[in-house]
C-alpha positions as CSV (number, residue, x, y, z in Angstrom):
1,M,-41.9,43.2,39.1
2,R,-43.3,40.2,37.3
3,P,-43.0,39.1,33.8
4,S,-44.9,39.4,30.6
5,P,-47.4,36.7,30.2
6,S,-46.4,34.2,28.1
7,P,-47.0,35.0,24.2
8,F,-48.3,31.5,23.6
9,R,-51.1,31.7,26.2
10,G,-54.5,31.4,24.6
11,L,-53.1,29.5,21.6
12,L,-52.9,26.1,23.1
13,P,-55.5,24.0,24.8
14,A,-55.4,24.6,28.3
15,P,-53.8,21.5,29.0
16,H,-50.3,22.2,26.9
17,R,-50.5,25.4,28.2
18,S,-46.7,26.3,28.8
19,P,-45.3,26.6,32.5
20,I,-43.0,29.1,31.5
21,G,-42.8,32.9,30.4
22,A,-40.9,34.9,28.1
23,W,-38.2,34.4,30.2
24,G,-38.0,30.7,30.7
25,L,-38.3,30.2,26.8
26,A,-35.3,32.4,26.0
27,G,-33.2,30.7,28.8
28,I,-34.0,27.3,26.6
29,L,-33.3,28.9,23.7
30,G,-29.7,30.0,25.1
31,L,-29.1,26.4,26.3
32,V,-30.0,24.9,22.7
33,V,-27.5,27.4,21.4
34,V,-24.9,26.3,23.6
35,A,-25.1,22.9,23.2
36,L,-25.1,23.1,19.5
37,A,-22.0,25.4,19.3
38,P,-19.6,22.4,20.0
39,Q,-21.1,20.6,16.8
40,V,-20.7,24.1,14.7
41,A,-17.1,24.3,15.9
42,A,-16.8,20.5,14.9
43,A,-17.6,21.1,11.5
44,S,-15.7,24.3,10.9
45,E,-12.8,22.8,12.4
46,A,-13.3,19.7,10.0
47,C,-12.5,22.2,6.9
48,S,-8.9,22.5,8.0
49,T,-8.3,18.9,6.6
50,G,-9.3,17.2,3.9
51,T,-8.9,16.5,-0.1
52,W,-11.7,17.3,-2.4
53,R,-12.3,17.4,-6.5
54,G,-14.9,19.5,-7.7
55,T,-15.7,23.1,-10.0
56,L,-14.7,26.7,-9.3
57,G,-17.1,28.0,-11.5
58,T,-17.1,25.8,-14.2
59,T,-13.5,24.8,-13.8
60,T,-11.9,21.7,-12.1
61,V,-10.0,22.2,-9.5
62,S,-8.5,19.9,-7.1
63,I,-7.9,21.0,-3.2
64,E,-5.7,19.5,-0.2
65,L,-6.1,21.4,3.4
66,T,-3.9,20.9,6.3
67,P,-4.4,21.3,9.5
68,A,-2.5,23.3,12.1
69,E,0.3,21.9,13.5
70,D,3.1,22.8,16.4
71,R,3.9,26.4,14.9
72,R,2.6,26.2,11.7
73,P,-0.8,27.5,10.9
74,A,-3.2,25.8,8.9
75,S,-2.7,25.9,5.3
76,G,-3.9,24.4,1.8
77,R,-3.3,24.4,-1.8
78,Y,-5.4,23.8,-5.2
79,Y,-4.5,24.0,-8.9
80,Y,-7.1,24.4,-12.0
81,R,-7.7,21.7,-14.5
82,A,-3.9,20.0,-15.0
83,A,-1.9,22.4,-14.5
84,L,1.9,21.5,-12.2
85,G,1.3,25.0,-10.7
86,D,-0.1,24.9,-7.3
87,L,-2.0,28.0,-5.5
88,T,-1.3,28.2,-1.9
89,L,-3.7,28.9,0.7
90,V,-3.1,30.5,4.2
91,R,-5.9,30.4,6.4
92,D,-6.8,33.8,8.5
93,A,-7.3,32.6,12.1
94,K,-9.5,35.7,12.5
95,T,-12.1,35.1,9.8
96,G,-11.7,31.7,9.2
97,D,-11.1,32.8,5.1
98,W,-8.3,31.0,3.0
99,Q,-6.2,33.9,1.5
100,E,-5.1,32.3,-1.8
101,L,-1.7,32.9,-3.3
102,D,0.1,32.9,-6.2
103,A,3.6,31.5,-7.4
104,R,4.9,35.0,-6.5
105,E,3.2,35.0,-3.4
106,T,1.1,37.6,-4.3
107,L,-2.6,37.5,-3.0
108,T,-4.8,36.8,-6.0
109,G,-8.1,35.6,-4.1
110,R,-10.3,34.9,-1.2
111,L,-11.8,31.6,-0.4
112,R,-14.5,30.8,2.2
113,L,-15.4,27.4,2.7
114,S,-17.6,25.2,4.8
115,C,-17.8,21.4,4.8
116,D,-18.1,18.0,6.1
117,A,-17.2,13.7,5.9
118,K,-18.2,13.9,2.4
119,T,-18.5,17.9,0.5
120,L,-17.1,21.3,0.4
121,S,-18.8,24.2,-0.7
122,G,-18.2,27.8,-0.9
123,E,-17.0,31.0,-2.5
124,W,-14.1,32.5,-4.2
125,R,-13.6,36.4,-4.4
126,S,-11.2,38.1,-6.2
127,A,-8.6,39.7,-4.4
128,D,-10.9,43.3,-5.1
129,G,-14.2,41.3,-3.9
130,K,-15.6,42.8,-7.4
131,K,-15.8,38.9,-8.7
132,S,-16.8,35.7,-7.3
133,L,-17.4,32.3,-8.2
134,P,-18.9,29.2,-6.4
135,I,-17.0,26.1,-5.1
136,V,-18.5,22.9,-5.3
137,A,-16.6,19.6,-4.4
138,S,-16.7,16.1,-3.1
139,A,-14.3,14.3,-1.0
140,I,-11.4,12.1,-3.0
141,P,-8.9,10.2,-0.8
142,A,-5.3,12.4,-0.1
143,D,-3.4,10.0,-2.8
144,Q,-5.5,11.2,-5.5
145,F,-4.5,14.4,-5.3
146,N,-2.5,14.6,-8.2
147,D,-4.5,12.0,-10.3
148,T,-6.2,14.5,-12.6
149,R,-2.5,16.1,-13.2
150,K,-1.3,12.5,-13.7
151,E,-3.4,11.5,-16.3
152,A,-2.7,14.6,-18.6
153,L,1.2,14.6,-18.4
154,K,2.6,14.9,-21.8
155,P,6.5,14.5,-22.3
156,L,7.9,18.3,-23.7
157,K,10.5,16.5,-25.4
158,V,11.4,12.9,-27.4
159,T,15.0,12.7,-27.9
160,P,16.0,9.4,-29.7
161,G,18.6,7.0,-28.9
162,Q,20.3,3.6,-29.3
163,I,21.6,0.9,-27.1
164,A,23.7,-2.4,-29.1
165,G,21.5,-1.4,-32.2
166,R,18.3,-1.2,-30.0
167,R,16.3,1.9,-30.2
168,F,14.6,4.0,-27.2
169,D,13.2,7.7,-26.7
170,T,14.3,9.8,-23.8
171,L,11.4,11.9,-22.3
172,T,11.8,15.3,-21.0
173,L,8.9,16.0,-18.5
174,P,7.5,19.0,-17.2
175,G,8.5,20.6,-14.1
176,P,6.4,23.3,-12.3
177,A,7.5,27.3,-11.5
178,P,9.2,28.0,-9.2
179,Y,7.9,29.4,-5.6
180,G,8.6,32.7,-3.9
181,T,10.3,35.7,-4.7
182,G,13.7,35.5,-3.0
183,G,15.2,32.0,-3.1
184,A,17.2,30.0,-4.8
185,S,15.6,28.4,-8.3
186,P,14.6,25.3,-8.4
187,E,17.0,22.7,-9.9
188,V,14.0,20.7,-11.7
189,L,15.0,17.9,-14.4
190,H,12.7,14.9,-15.1
191,L,14.1,12.4,-17.8
192,G,12.0,8.9,-18.8
193,V,12.9,6.0,-21.1
194,R,10.4,4.6,-23.4
195,L,12.1,1.2,-25.6
196,A,10.8,0.9,-29.0
197,G,9.1,-1.9,-30.2
198,T,5.1,-2.8,-29.7
199,E,5.2,-6.6,-28.2
200,P,3.4,-7.1,-25.2
201,G,6.3,-7.1,-22.6
202,I,7.8,-4.4,-24.3
203,A,4.7,-2.5,-23.8
204,A,4.4,-3.7,-20.0
205,V,8.1,-2.2,-19.5
206,N,7.2,0.9,-20.8
207,A,4.2,0.9,-19.0
208,S,6.2,1.0,-15.5
209,L,8.8,3.1,-16.9
210,W,6.1,5.9,-17.4
211,R,4.5,5.3,-14.2
212,A,7.4,5.7,-12.3
213,A,8.6,9.0,-14.2
214,V,5.2,10.6,-13.6
215,D,5.2,9.8,-10.1
216,A,9.1,11.2,-10.2
217,V,7.0,14.7,-10.8
218,M,4.2,14.3,-8.5
219,D,6.8,13.7,-5.8
220,H,8.7,16.9,-6.6
221,L,4.9,18.8,-6.4
222,D,4.4,17.3,-3.2
223,C,8.1,18.0,-2.2
224,R,7.7,21.9,-2.9
225,A,4.5,22.3,-1.5
226,Q,5.8,20.3,1.9
227,G,8.8,23.0,2.0
228,R,6.3,26.3,1.4
229,R,4.4,25.0,4.3
230,D,7.1,24.0,6.6
231,R,9.9,26.9,5.8
232,G,8.5,29.3,4.1
233,P,7.8,30.5,0.6
234,D,11.4,31.1,-0.3
235,A,13.0,27.7,1.0
236,G,15.3,26.0,-1.7
237,Y,14.1,22.8,-3.0
238,E,15.2,20.7,-6.2
239,S,14.3,17.6,-7.9
240,A,15.6,15.5,-10.6
241,Q,15.5,11.8,-11.5
242,T,16.6,10.3,-14.7
243,Q,16.3,7.2,-16.1
244,K,19.1,5.4,-18.5
245,V,19.1,1.9,-20.5
246,V,22.7,0.5,-19.4
247,A,21.3,-3.0,-21.0
248,W,19.0,-4.5,-23.6
249,N,18.8,-7.8,-25.3
250,A,16.5,-10.4,-26.5
251,S,15.7,-11.7,-22.7
252,Y,16.2,-8.3,-20.8
253,A,16.5,-4.7,-20.7
254,V,18.4,-3.2,-17.8
255,I,17.5,0.5,-16.6
256,D,19.5,2.6,-14.2
257,T,17.4,5.3,-12.4
258,W,19.1,7.9,-10.9
259,S,17.4,10.3,-8.4
260,E,17.9,13.2,-6.0
261,G,16.7,16.3,-4.5
262,Y,16.1,18.4,-1.4
263,C,12.8,18.8,0.8
264,G,14.3,20.1,3.8
265,G,15.3,18.2,6.8
266,A,19.5,18.2,7.7
267,H,20.5,16.2,4.1
268,P,19.3,16.1,0.6
269,W,18.4,13.0,-0.6
270,H,20.2,11.3,-3.3
271,G,20.5,7.4,-4.5
272,N,20.6,5.1,-7.9
273,S,18.5,1.8,-8.2
274,V,18.7,-0.4,-11.6
275,T,16.3,-2.7,-12.7
276,T,16.6,-6.0,-14.4
277,Y,13.3,-6.3,-16.5
278,R,11.9,-9.6,-18.3
279,L,10.6,-8.8,-22.2
280,D,8.6,-11.8,-22.1
281,T,6.8,-10.7,-19.7
282,G,7.8,-7.2,-18.7
283,A,8.0,-8.4,-14.8
284,E,10.6,-7.6,-13.3
285,A,13.5,-10.4,-13.3
286,E,14.5,-12.2,-10.0
287,V,17.8,-11.4,-9.8
288,G,18.5,-12.4,-6.9
289,L,18.1,-15.7,-7.3
290,W,20.8,-16.0,-9.7
291,L,23.4,-16.6,-7.4
292,R,23.3,-19.2,-5.2
293,P,21.5,-19.4,-1.9
294,E,24.6,-18.6,0.4
295,F,24.8,-15.3,-1.4
296,K,21.6,-13.9,-0.8
297,D,22.3,-12.1,2.3
298,E,25.8,-10.0,2.5
299,I,28.1,-11.6,1.0
300,A,31.2,-13.1,3.4
301,K,34.5,-10.5,2.6
302,S,36.3,-13.8,4.0
303,G,34.8,-15.8,1.1
304,L,36.0,-16.5,-2.2
305,L,33.5,-14.1,-4.1
306,G,33.9,-11.7,-1.4
307,R,37.7,-11.7,-1.5
308,L,36.9,-11.3,-5.3
309,L,34.9,-8.4,-5.1
310,A,37.1,-6.5,-2.7
311,Q,40.0,-7.2,-5.2
312,A,38.0,-5.5,-7.6
313,Y,37.1,-3.0,-5.7
314,A,40.4,-1.6,-4.7
315,K,41.1,-1.5,-7.9
316,G,38.6,1.7,-8.2
317,G,38.6,5.1,-7.0
318,N,38.0,4.7,-3.5
319,G,39.5,1.4,-3.2
320,A,42.5,2.9,-2.3
321,E,40.9,4.4,0.9
322,A,41.2,1.4,3.7
323,D,38.4,3.1,5.6
324,C,36.4,2.6,2.2
325,R,37.4,-1.2,2.0
326,D,36.5,-1.6,5.9
327,E,33.0,-0.1,5.2
328,V,31.7,-1.5,1.9
329,R,29.8,-4.4,1.7
330,W,27.7,-6.3,-0.8
331,R,24.5,-8.2,-1.1
332,G,23.9,-11.1,-3.5
333,S,20.2,-9.5,-4.2
334,S,21.4,-6.3,-5.3
335,I,22.9,-6.7,-8.4
336,H,22.1,-6.0,-12.3
337,P,23.7,-7.8,-15.6
338,E,25.5,-6.0,-18.8
339,P,27.0,-7.2,-21.3
340,G,30.0,-9.7,-20.3
341,R,29.7,-9.1,-16.9
342,L,27.7,-8.7,-13.5
343,V,27.4,-5.8,-11.5
344,F,27.4,-6.1,-7.8
345,H,25.9,-2.5,-5.9
346,T,28.2,-1.6,-3.4
347,Q,26.3,-0.7,0.3
348,A,27.7,1.9,2.3
349,S,26.4,4.1,5.3
350,Y,25.4,7.8,4.4
351,A,28.1,9.5,6.5
352,M,30.5,7.1,3.8
353,T,28.4,7.3,0.6
354,P,31.4,8.4,-1.5
355,C,32.9,5.0,-1.1
356,A,29.6,3.4,-2.6
357,E,31.0,2.7,-5.8
358,D,30.1,-0.8,-7.9
359,V,32.2,-3.1,-9.1
360,S,31.7,-5.7,-11.3
361,L,33.1,-9.5,-12.6
362,P,33.2,-10.7,-15.7
363,I,30.9,-13.8,-16.3
364,D,33.1,-16.1,-16.3
365,R,34.8,-15.4,-13.4
366,I,31.3,-15.2,-11.5
367,W,29.8,-18.5,-13.1
368,P,30.8,-20.8,-10.6
369,F,28.9,-18.6,-8.0
370,L,25.8,-18.7,-9.9
371,T,22.1,-21.0,-9.6
372,P,21.4,-22.6,-13.2
373,A,18.7,-19.8,-13.5
374,G,21.8,-17.5,-13.2
375,Q,23.6,-18.9,-15.7
376,Q,20.9,-19.3,-18.3
377,A,20.0,-15.5,-17.5
378,L,23.6,-14.6,-17.8
379,K,24.3,-16.8,-21.3
380,T,22.1,-13.9,-23.1
381,F,25.1,-11.2,-21.8
382,R,27.5,-13.1,-22.9
């Protein structure tokens, strides 16, 4: 049986008439579709990863999508305006749509998204399908996902305090609502510090302290999102960061920051860091230059300074344990001043963490081991 004549016969001048019939045209169109299929699949797959900011209806949203990895399906999260609560996104492998789950893991909507390297668009539909809103967003760097929340964060509570007659405020920062319904509720405590004063140096110190406090809240949000993705909605997680003023005089402010938490893995994390700020510039003081150069790295226990530290450590709580005395060590770059003394941050391996009790020496005892810069600095702490 002969194929039907081409429908284009007679429509083109004779020299340009197609030499193929309808069967040939269908075959070529089929090849074109097959050739384009990988490109369509690639565009669809691109919507499994990326970070965007735009609008859902008329409301600002920030969206983060994470691709499937190992046994974990593709997932994501987004938040409205500057809210600290994330809505979780779980991708339906069959339809490609994203299921929207609230903090109680209740289905609250569905998102159908398409995107390329620069833009994302789509539609949000309510769980019952009765309401829909358009989504339009532009790609942003991944580390800017929390920026809208950072800019809007404000203290929940301000508690006044003082040290050596100098006033400061302790700032209680907000935390998010818990994920899931069956898991342990998170322990969340974020406290910042703000020094009283309008001098440029104090303003610079306060700006640094506020950034660190805000970043701790954002780290907690990222931690719980990672836990939700890696370990499920009922995974336990904790987070805490507290700033404390431990010394403050006309030249320096010393701030202790304690942080702890759990984001999965074999162990929780915890520890403190102490920063000494210069109040003339607001910059961190280079305390590593306060001791003579031979003490910058690990301080030899056989030397005079090492023996003084070992004697002071032995008088502490865990200093009575021989294993701790053998384990601990000190570095001349890991120190901070307090009134009348210089504190050495004791270091130990993770397995021997309880041994890491800091020790201090009176300024007069430490004086021969100081550089001229160290002596000048510690004069203000006498």
